[in-house]
C-alpha positions in Angstrom: -9.2 -20.1 12.0 -10.4 -18.2 9.1 -8.7 -15.5 6.9 -10.5 -13.3 4.4 -9.2 -11.1 1.4 -11.7 -8.5 0.4 -10.6 -7.5 -3.1 -9.5 -11.1 -3.9 -10.1 -10.8 -7.5 -7.3 -8.2 -7.8 -4.6 -8.8 -10.4 -1.9 -9.5 -7.7 -4.1 -12.0 -6.0 -2.3 -15.1 -7.0 0.9 -13.8 -5.6 -0.9 -13.0 -2.3 -2.4 -16.5 -2.2 1.1 -18.2 -2.4 2.3 -16.2 0.6 -0.8 -16.6 2.6 -1.2 -20.4 2.1 2.5 -21.1 2.6 2.3 -19.4 6.1 -1.2 -20.3 7.0 -0.4 -23.1 9.4 2.0 -21.0 11.3 -0.8 -18.6 12.5 -3.4 -21.6 12.9 -5.3 -20.7 9.8 -7.0 -23.5 7.9 -9.5 -21.7 5.7 -8.8 -18.8 3.3 -11.5 -16.9 1.4 -10.9 -14.5 -1.4 -14.0 -12.3 -1.9 -14.6 -9.8 -4.8 -17.6 -8.1 -6.2 -16.5 -8.5 -9.8 -17.4 -12.1 -10.9 -15.2 -11.9 -14.1 -12.0 -10.9 -12.3 -12.7 -13.4 -9.5 -13.1 -16.2 -12.1 -9.8 -15.2 -13.6 -7.5 -14.2 -10.7 -9.5 -15.8 -8.0 -9.3 -19.2 -10.0 -5.7 -18.8 -10.6 -5.3 -18.1 -6.8 -7.1 -21.2 -6.1 -4.8 -23.3 -8.3 -1.8 -21.7 -6.7 -3.2 -22.3 -3.1 -3.8 -26.0 -3.9 -0.4 -26.4 -5.3 1.3 -24.9 -2.2 -0.8 -26.7 0.4 -3.9 -28.6 -0.5 -4.7 -28.9 3.2 -5.8 -25.4 3.3 -9.5 -25.0 2.6 -9.3 -22.3 -0.1 -12.5 -20.8 -1.7 -13.7 -17.7 -3.5 -17.0 -15.9 -3.4 -18.8 -12.7 -4.5 -20.9 -12.7 -1.3 -19.2 -10.5 1.4 -21.3 -11.6 4.2 -20.6 -15.2 3.7 -16.9 -14.4 3.3 -16.4 -12.4 6.6 -18.8 -14.6 8.6 -16.7 -15.9 11.6 -13.5 -14.5 10.3 -10.5 -14.0 12.5 -8.4 -12.0 10.1 -9.6 -9.8 7.2 -7.2 -8.1 4.6 -8.6 -5.2 2.6 -7.2 -4.6 -0.8 -9.9 -2.9 -2.8 -9.7 -0.9 -6.1 -13.1 0.8 -6.2 -13.7 1.9 -9.7 -11.0 -0.4 -11.1 -8.1 0.7 -13.2 -10.3 3.0 -15.4 -10.8 5.3 -12.5 -7.2 5.3 -11.7 -6.6 6.4 -15.2 -9.3 9.1 -15.1 -7.8 10.5 -11.8 -4.3 10.7 -13.6 -5.8 12.4 -16.7 -7.6 14.9 -14.6 -4.3 15.8 -12.7 -2.5 16.1 -16.0 -5.1 18.5 -17.4 -4.0 20.9 -14.7 -0.2 20.0 -14.8 -0.4 18.2 -11.4 0.8 14.8 -10.2 -2.1 12.3 -10.2 -0.3 9.4 -8.4 -3.0 7.2 -6.5 -1.5 7.6 -3.0 -0.9 11.4 -2.8 -2.2 14.7 -3.9 -5.3 14.8 -6.1 -4.9 11.1 -7.1 -4.8 10.0 -3.4 -7.8 12.3 -2.7 -9.9 10.8 -5.6 -9.1 7.2 -4.7 -10.2 8.1 -1.0 -13.4 9.3 -2.2 -14.2 5.9 -3.7 -12.4 3.6 -1.3 -13.3 5.0 2.3 -17.2 4.8 2.0 -16.9 1.1 0.7 -14.5 0.1 3.4 -16.7 1.9 6.2 -19.6 -0.4 5.0 -17.1 -3.5 5.1 -15.9 -2.7 8.6 -19.6 -2.4 9.9 -20.3 -5.8 8.3 -17.2 -7.4 9.9 -18.1 -5.9 13.3 -21.4 -7.6 13.2 -20.5 -11.0 11.6 -16.7 -11.7 12.3 -15.2 -13.1 15.2 -15.1 -10.5 18.2 -11.4 -10.4 18.1 -11.0 -10.0 14.5 -8.0 -8.1 13.1 -8.2 -6.1 10.0 -5.3 -5.3 8.0 -5.7 -2.3 5.3 -3.7 -2.6 2.2 -6.1 -0.5 0.2 -4.5 2.8 -1.0 -3.9 5.4 0.0 -3.3 3.2 3.0 -2.5 5.7 5.7 -5.5 8.0 4.9 -7.8 5.1 4.6 -6.6 3.7 7.9 -7.1 7.1 9.6 -10.7 7.2 8.3 -11.4 3.8 9.6 -9.7 4.4 13.0 -11.6 7.7 13.3 -14.8 5.9 12.8 -14.0 3.8 15.7 -12.5 0.7 14.1 -9.6 0.2 16.7 -8.8 -3.1 15.3 -7.5 -1.9 11.8 -3.8 -1.7 11.0 -2.5 -0.1 7.9 0.2 -2.0 5.9 2.6 -1.1 3.1 5.3 -3.1 1.6 7.3 -0.1 0.8 9.3 0.3 4.0 10.0 -3.5 4.6 11.2 -3.7 0.9 13.4 -0.7 1.3 14.9 -2.0 4.8 15.7 -5.4 3.1 17.7 -3.6 0.4 19.7 -1.9 3.2 20.4 -5.3 4.8 21.5 -6.6 1.6 24.1 -3.6 1.3 25.5 -4.7 4.5 25.1 -8.5 3.9 23.4 -8.9 7.2 20.1 -10.7 8.3 16.8 -9.1 9.2 17.4 -9.9 12.9 20.8 -8.2 12.8 19.7 -4.9 11.3 17.4 -2.1 12.7 16.5 1.3 11.4 13.8 3.7 12.7 11.0 4.6 10.2 8.6 7.5 11.1 6.2 9.9 9.4 3.1 9.1 7.4 2.5 6.4 4.8 4.5 7.2 1.6 5.8 10.3 3.5 8.2 8.6 6.0 11.9 9.1 6.9 14.5 6.7 8.1 17.2 7.2 10.7 19.3 5.5 13.4 20.5 2.5 11.4 22.1 -0.1 13.6 23.7 -3.7 13.1 23.5 -5.7 16.4 22.9 -2.5 18.2 26.1 -0.8 16.8 25.3 2.6 15.1 26.0 2.3 11.3 24.1 5.5 10.0 27.3 7.1 8.8 28.5 3.9 7.1 25.1 3.7 5.3 25.2 7.2 4.2 28.6 6.6 2.7 28.0 3.2 1.2 28.9 3.2 -2.5 25.8 1.2 -3.5 23.3 3.3 -1.5 22.5 5.5 -4.4 22.7 2.7 -7.0 21.0 -0.4 -5.6 18.3 1.1 -3.4 15.4 3.6 -3.6 17.9 6.2 -2.9 18.9 6.2 -6.5 16.0 8.7 -7.1 17.4 11.3 -4.8 20.6 13.6 -4.7 23.1 13.4 -1.7 22.5 17.1 -1.2 18.8 16.6 -0.5 19.8 13.9 2.2 22.1 16.6 3.7 19.1 19.0 3.7 17.0 16.3 5.5 19.4 16.2 8.3 20.9 12.9 7.0 17.7 11.0 7.1 16.6 8.9 4.3 13.3 9.8 2.6 10.6 7.2 1.5 10.7 6.9 -2.4 7.3 8.6 -2.7 8.8 11.9 -1.4 10.3 12.1 -4.8 6.8 13.4 -5.9 7.3 16.2 -3.6 11.0 17.1 -3.9 11.1 16.5 -7.7 7.7 17.5 -8.7 8.6 19.5 -11.7 10.6 16.4 -13.0 7.7 14.2 -12.4 5.4 16.3 -14.3 7.8 16.8 -17.2 8.6 13.0 -17.5 4.8 12.2 -17.5 4.3 14.8 -20.4 7.4 13.2 -22.3 5.8 9.6 -21.9 2.3 10.9 -22.9 0.6 9.6 -19.7 1.4 8.2 -16.2 1.7 4.7 -14.9 -2.0 4.2 -14.3 -2.6 4.2 -18.0 0.2 1.8 -18.6 -1.1 -0.6 -15.9 -4.8 -0.3 -17.3 -3.4 -1.2 -20.7 -1.3 -4.1 -19.4 -4.1 -5.6 -17.4 -6.4 -5.3 -20.4 -4.0 -7.2 -22.7 -3.5 -9.8 -19.9 -7.2 -10.6 -19.5 -7.9 -10.6 -23.3 -4.9 -13.0 -23.9 -6.3 -15.3 -21.1 -9.7 -15.2 -22.5 -8.5 -16.1 -26.0 -6.7 -19.3 -24.8 -8.2 -22.4 -26.1 -7.6 -24.3 -22.9 -8.4 -24.0 -19.1 -5.0 -25.5 -18.3 -4.1 -23.4 -15.1 -0.4 -23.5 -16.0 -0.9 -21.9 -19.4 -3.0 -19.3 -17.8 -0.3 -18.7 -15.3 2.3 -18.2 -18.1 0.3 -15.4 -19.6 -0.3 -14.0 -16.1 3.1 -14.0 -14.9 4.6 -12.4 -18.0 2.3 -9.5 -17.8 3.1 -9.3 -13.9 6.7 -9.0 -14.7 6.1 -6.1 -17.3 4.0 -4.3 -14.5 6.9 -4.7 -12.0 9.5 -3.3 -14.5 7.3 -0.1 -14.9 7.3 0.7 -11.3 8.2 4.4 -10.9 9.8 4.2 -14.4 7.6 7.0 -16.1 7.5 9.2 -13.2 11.2 9.3 -12.4 12.6 8.4 -15.9 14.7 5.6 -14.1 14.5 2.0 -14.4 14.6 -0.4 -11.3 18.1 -1.9 -10.6 16.5 -5.4 -9.9 16.2 -8.0 -12.5 12.8 -9.6 -13.2 13.1 -12.9 -15.0 9.7 -14.6 -16.1 9.3 -17.7 -14.0 7.7 -21.0 -14.8 4.9 -22.1 -12.7 7.3 -24.5 -10.7 10.0 -21.7 -10.4 7.4 -19.5 -9.0 6.3 -22.0 -6.4 9.9 -22.8 -5.4 10.9 -19.2 -5.2 11.5 -17.9 -1.5 8.5 -16.2 -0.2 9.3 -12.6 0.4 5.8 -11.9 0.9 5.3 -8.2 0.4 2.1 -6.9 2.2 1.2 -10.2 3.5 4.5 -11.0 5.2 4.1 -8.0 7.2 0.6 -9.1 8.3 1.7 -12.5 8.9 4.7 -11.5 11.0 2.3 -9.2 13.1 -0.1 -12.0 13.8 2.5 -14.3 15.1 4.1 -11.8 17.4 0.7 -10.4 18.5 -0.6 -13.9 19.5 2.3 -14.7 21.6 5.0 -15.6 19.3 8.6 -14.1 19.1 8.5 -10.2 19.6 9.0 -8.5 16.3 9.8 -5.1 15.0 8.2 -3.5 11.8 6.8 -0.3 10.3 3.0 0.0 10.5 0.3 2.4 10.2 -1.0 3.0 13.9 -2.1 5.8 16.1 0.7 7.9 17.1 0.0 7.8 20.8 2.9 10.3 21.7 5.4 8.7 19.5 6.0 11.7 17.3 5.9 14.9 19.4 3.6 17.6 17.8 1.1 15.1 16.4 -2.2 14.1 18.2 -2.5 10.7 19.9 -5.1 9.7 17.4 -3.2 10.7 14.3 -2.4 7.6 12.2 1.2 7.6 11.4 3.7 5.1 9.8 6.2 4.2 12.3 8.5 1.5 13.5 6.5 -0.6 16.1 7.3 -3.3 18.5 4.8 -6.1 18.6 4.4 -8.6 21.4 1.6 -10.5 22.8 -1.5 -8.3 22.6 0.5 -5.1 22.3 1.6 -2.9 19.4 3.8 -0.1 20.5 5.1 2.6 18.3 8.7 3.5 18.7 9.4 7.0 20.4 10.8 9.6 18.0 12.8 12.6 19.4 14.2 15.8 17.8 12.2 15.6 14.5 13.8 18.1 12.1 11.7 21.2 11.3 11.4 20.3 7.7 10.2 16.8 8.3 7.8 18.1 10.9 6.5 20.7 8.6 5.7 18.2 5.8 4.3 15.7 8.2 1.9 18.2 9.8 0.6 19.6 6.5 -0.2 16.2 5.0 -1.7 15.0 8.2 -3.8 18.2 8.1 -4.7 17.1 4.5 -5.6 13.7 5.7 -7.8 14.8 8.5 -9.7 17.3 6.2 -10.3 14.6 3.7 -11.7 12.2 6.2 -14.0 14.9 7.7 -15.1 15.9 4.1 -16.0 12.4 3.2 -17.8 11.7 6.4 -19.7 14.9 6.3 -20.1 15.1 2.5 -18.7 18.7 2.9 -17.4 20.3 -0.1 -15.8 23.0 1.6 -13.5 20.8 3.7 -12.6 18.9 0.5 -11.5 22.1 -1.2 -9.5 23.1 1.9 -7.9 19.6 2.0 -6.6 19.9 -1.6 -5.8 23.7 -1.3 -3.2 23.0 1.5 -1.7 20.0 -0.2 1.8 20.8 -1.6 1.0 19.0 -4.9 -1.9 21.3 -5.5 -1.3 24.4 -3.5 -4.1 26.5 -4.9 -7.6 27.3 -3.8 -8.6 27.8 -7.5 -7.4 24.5 -8.7 -8.7 22.6 -5.6 -12.1 24.1 -6.2 -12.2 22.9 -9.7 -10.7 19.5 -8.9 -13.2 18.9 -6.2 -16.1 19.8 -8.4 -14.9 17.6 -11.3 -14.3 14.7 -9.0 -17.6 14.8 -7.4 -19.3 14.8 -10.8 -17.0 12.2 -12.0 -17.7 9.9 -9.1 -21.3 10.5 -8.2 -22.3 6.9 -8.1 -19.8 6.3 -5.3 -20.0 9.6 -3.3 -23.7 10.7 -3.8 -24.7 14.2 -3.2 -22.3 16.7 -1.3 -23.3 20.1 0.1 
């Protein structure tokens, strides 16, 4: 069977390659293709991915290409991880937001809106191509940000085989398991809401409720994402734990102040790290992949350390040592995004039933939302079925936030589909991180001018 990654020249591709190849045989995959339309990035990061793949399992046929049609032909699984406009567009989005004292993070508010403008049209073209050329039962896993909004757009366009995946919830849940010293199979917690706008409740160990124990655990606010939040806020949220990205909503003033103090947001830092990495790799007087890897992994560790650091003013509690190539290969595969996709595939095709947060249509799971609203929610996956967990008694505050952002997402999808400026203005106007008609109108006009090559002419 064939698995394809669209956006396979991305900076994180070698990490993705390790995870996919290590688990390929468990899902009957014997061919993996990394496709990217940027030949230079595919040469560097796709080439390193191929070296990693061959080191992990040389039996897997791993190849790279810039030809999307050739890549998706006959594919059984497709992972989409695009960055349309590259790092420079992310930087421009953030600078535009800073110009108006707004948060420009790429998955929410004006930053998420801007990335959607570039990402959704490209992904719709790829999905059309996949529908014509791939296996009739192909599954598509969207990793492209803003993942929930993008997945909503693809589902609304009729692509019912698309599932949205984010590694945030699995990572957070894993840290909670570590607090209790229990395995993934022993621990359960319910996630519900939207991507980067979700809440956690009803923690259990082997079926025994432990939410009170979790809330009072001495390390909850030290060793997990909850270090970003105040205990009083959790009380206001009816003792539900917020997704880390809700920090942008609940501490908006602190985020903007911290970005100003640092002279820029994370997108600029990531752009500069990636530029330095590529320049250093290109200066090497050798094609030795392990020397290239040494440069690569050093910069990846620098990226990881910067996660949420500028916006929150906090450093991550985890340690990030720089591994050698062999240490990288020998390290346990935590998988991130790919682990979620792989676990889904195994269960969906008749393996052991599993439970995980995914982005899927609501189908009555969260009362007050439409059935076709894409939500991020704990799902049960077994042979041919993906069933979202039913949520009862959603607190009014959470429901208000979820409904508001879902309306923003719906309007954004409609605006892009119709090339409708007024709907775009309305979308940004109602978003809590913009919350202004006059700002929304300026932002839309500037973004449409900035990204005309991606969005074309709007009415």
